[in-house]
C-alpha positions, -999 to +999 in steps of 0.1 A: +746+559+383+754+595+379+730+625+386+717+627+350+709+589+350+691+593+383+671+622+370+662+604+338+651+574+359+629+596+381+612+612+351+606+578+334+593+563+366+570+593+370+558+590+334+550+553+338+530+560+369+511+588+352+503+567+322+490+538+342+470+561+365+456+581+335+447+549+318+427+538+349+408+572+348+399+566+312+391+529+318+416+518+291+448+497+292+482+513+299+493+503+264+463+521+248+471+551+269+508+551+260+499+548+223+474+576+224+499+598+243+527+590+219+505+599+190+500+634+205+536+636+217+523+642+252+547+619+270+575+643+262+555+676+260+534+671+292+550+644+314+587+648+308+589+686+300+565+695+328+580+671+353+593+698+377+558+711+382+538+679+379+558+656+402+549+678+432+512+671+427+493+640+439+491+610+416+453+615+414+458+651+402+484+640+376+461+612+364+432+636+359+455+661+343+470+638+317+436+622+309+420+656+304+450+669+284+449+638+261+412+642+255+416+679+248+445+674+224+428+646+206+396+667+201+416+697+188+436+675+164+407+657+148 
């Protein structure tokens, strides 16, 4: 595994943890959360692109952040 593979793995692992934790905050399944995030392109825009800032925060903070961000984006795109 080279450095870029390792970095990609860390980002994907982080995104999965954030999706599952955010789903728990919203009391929905991980699959429902993933589908809603994909629809808003927030997996890339929020979890992957903002990885450097977000991965230093607690998992609870990230879960709250992604749940709130999703709800805000969904409300503004209705």
